[in-house]
Steps between C-alpha positions, in 0.01 A plus 500: 500500500316657209131579511413252223630209706329630812170523313542144373569369849198688634271356232624144554461530877147629454401206280636252755288653777174454307307189410239470227222464756599823680459702180184327380651266242402135479757244608670329207541129440860565394748441783692806617879484516515805724257656746284791399358630178640403165645784298213486250245524781673806646522660157131439438408663832724799420354528147842472335643238267685203641799599287510848653463353850793268427714790379413703809594214732825441316593868496499514119295812455601852424349779704235708328617823345403807698237714338614860479247768417592689189354800328308268267348315796625159389768267632801429285 
């Protein structure tokens, strides 16, 4: 299994284990189809966009480029 899919599974499992009340969010009037936090609630708590959270969970991200020190001191 690739690491992107493993990360997505980990993130989804983490959201299921939490409820809004356990992380200090108010309960919503909207009914929940699945247990746990909604994706937008998890993204808000992680200070990332909901779109990026979705891409992480679906394994649609590319890994960051490594930063290699160069003589100029900048990453290329």
